[in-house]
C-alpha positions in Angstrom: -3.5 15.1 -13.0 -3.7 16.1 -9.3 -0.3 16.2 -7.5 -1.9 16.9 -4.1 -0.7 14.4 -1.4 -3.4 13.0 0.9 -3.4 14.8 4.3 -2.9 13.0 7.6 -6.6 13.3 8.3 -7.3 10.9 5.4 -5.5 8.1 7.4 -7.0 9.0 10.8 -10.0 6.8 10.2 -11.1 3.2 10.7 -8.6 0.8 9.1 -11.0 -1.0 6.7 -12.4 2.4 5.5 -9.0 3.7 4.6 -8.1 0.4 2.9 -11.1 0.7 0.7 -10.6 4.4 0.1 -7.0 4.0 -1.0 -8.1 2.2 -4.1 -7.6 4.5 -7.0 -5.2 6.8 -5.1 -1.8 7.4 -6.6 1.3 6.0 -4.9 4.3 8.2 -5.8 8.0 7.5 -5.4 10.8 9.9 -6.4 13.8 7.6 -7.0 17.1 9.1 -8.1 15.3 12.1 -9.5 12.8 10.1 -11.5 9.0 10.2 -10.8 7.5 6.7 -10.5 3.8 6.3 -9.8 0.9 3.9 -10.0 -2.8 3.7 -8.9 -3.4 1.6 -5.9 -5.5 -1.4 -7.0 -5.3 -3.8 -4.1 -5.0 -3.3 -0.3 -5.4 -5.3 2.9 -6.4 -3.8 6.3 -4.8 -4.9 9.6 -6.0 -3.9 13.0 -4.7 -4.1 16.5 -5.1 -6.4 19.5 -8.4 -7.7 18.2 -6.8 -8.9 14.9 -4.7 -12.0 15.2 -3.4 -11.5 11.7 -1.9 -8.1 12.5 1.6 -7.3 13.6 0.0 -5.1 16.2 -1.9 -8.1 17.8 1.1 -7.8 20.2 3.0 -4.6 20.5 6.6 -5.1 19.7 9.4 -2.8 18.7 8.6 -3.5 15.0 4.8 -3.0 15.3 5.1 0.1 17.6 4.8 2.3 14.5 1.3 1.0 13.9 0.2 2.8 17.0 0.4 6.2 15.3 0.6 8.9 14.3 -1.4 8.1 11.1 -0.1 8.9 7.6 3.4 7.3 8.0 4.9 4.5 6.0 5.4 1.1 7.8 7.9 -1.0 5.8 8.9 -4.4 6.9 11.0 -7.2 5.5 9.5 -10.7 5.0 10.7 -14.1 4.0 14.2 -12.8 4.0 13.7 -11.4 0.5 10.7 -8.9 0.1 9.8 -5.5 1.5 6.2 -4.6 2.1 4.7 -1.1 2.3 1.9 -0.2 4.6 0.2 3.1 5.5 -0.3 3.6 9.2 -3.9 4.5 10.0 -6.4 5.1 12.8 -5.3 7.6 15.6 -2.5 7.7 18.1 -2.6 4.6 20.5 -5.2 2.9 18.2 -3.1 0.6 16.0 -3.8 -0.1 12.4 -2.1 -0.2 9.0 -3.1 -0.9 5.4 -0.8 -3.1 3.3 -0.5 -1.8 -0.3 -0.7 -5.1 -2.2 -0.6 -3.9 -5.8 -0.5 -0.8 -8.0 -1.3 -0.1 -11.6 1.8 1.5 -13.1 1.4 5.0 -14.6 4.7 6.9 -14.7 8.4 5.8 -14.7 7.5 2.5 -16.2 10.8 2.1 -18.0 12.6 2.3 -14.6 10.2 -0.2 -13.1 10.9 -2.6 -15.9 14.6 -2.3 -15.4 14.3 -2.8 -11.6 12.0 -5.8 -12.0 14.4 -7.5 -14.4 12.4 -7.9 -17.6 9.1 -9.4 -16.2 6.0 -8.7 -18.2 4.2 -5.4 -17.7 1.3 -7.2 -16.1 3.5 -8.4 -13.3 5.6 -5.2 -12.6 3.7 -4.3 -9.5 1.1 -7.0 -8.9 2.3 -7.9 -5.4 3.5 -6.1 -2.3 7.1 -7.3 -2.7 7.1 -6.6 -6.5 5.9 -3.0 -6.1 8.5 -2.3 -3.5 11.2 -3.7 -5.8 9.9 -1.7 -8.8 9.7 1.6 -6.8 12.9 1.1 -4.7 11.1 1.0 -1.4 13.1 -0.5 1.5 13.5 -0.2 5.3 15.0 3.2 4.6 11.5 4.4 4.0 10.1 3.0 7.3 8.5 5.9 9.2 8.4 8.3 6.2 5.6 10.8 6.0 3.2 9.7 3.2 1.8 13.3 3.1 4.7 14.6 1.1 8.3 14.0 0.1 9.9 11.2 -2.0 7.3 8.6 -1.0 3.7 9.8 -0.8 0.2 9.0 -1.7 -1.8 11.5 -3.8 -5.4 11.9 -4.8 -6.1 9.8 -7.8 -9.1 8.3 -9.5 -12.4 7.7 -7.6 -13.5 4.0 -7.6 -17.2 3.2 -7.6 -18.5 0.5 -5.2 -19.6 -1.5 -8.2 -16.0 -1.6 -9.5 -14.4 -3.1 -6.4 -14.7 -6.3 -4.4 -13.6 -7.5 -1.0 -12.3 -10.9 0.1 -10.5 -12.6 3.0 -6.9 -11.6 3.4 -4.2 -13.7 1.8 -2.1 -16.2 3.8 -3.0 -14.8 7.3 -2.7 -16.7 10.5 -5.0 -16.8 13.5 -8.5 -18.0 14.3 -11.5 -17.9 11.9 -12.2 -14.2 12.5 -8.7 -13.3 11.4 -8.6 -15.7 8.5 -12.1 -14.8 7.1 -12.3 -11.1 7.8 -13.2 -9.5 4.4 -10.4 -6.9 4.6 -8.8 -7.4 1.2 -10.0 -4.8 -1.3 -9.5 -5.1 -5.0 -10.0 -2.9 -8.0 -8.8 -3.8 -11.5 -8.6 -0.7 -13.8 -9.4 -1.6 -17.5 -7.2 1.0 -19.3 -3.7 1.2 -20.5 -1.0 2.9 -18.5 -0.3 6.6 -19.1 3.1 5.9 -20.5 3.6 4.0 -23.8 4.1 0.3 -23.4 6.7 0.5 -26.2 
């Protein structure tokens, strides 16, 4: 399997394009010397001042990272209990980020199971807070370069247009444009993980 991290140029493109193209890519985390990974299977795109659902709708100290440079991690804490991982996209001064909503576990599954407290394998990483818990991602990774290091995104499996779908984003606020924008992208791989389920 390829271990090449995606370059910054991959992220320096329109937000929705990157969100779609991240499907099938491999999210990698090195945690205490153990390799954890999974294929990205659900994303959501968030824009800038024209997107009421986005943190960058208004520039704040928290959302400033969304204004670039591309290819960095934007991690935030939500509901007082969950971390969410985003990839900063677009170009400097043009804000955008892609929320990684779910991954399909491939490597380090035993560690993910232990970190998730015995949930079924189907629910190890099927939500943004769940995958951050499984991979040990927290505010300590905010601003990390996704192009290499202990948290990165690598080339993975190509996903055909026929195998994905897009919907409105989940639980967003704002007017009809924000609530109905089809910027959630979903791919459901139909194969077992690389590691044994035993």
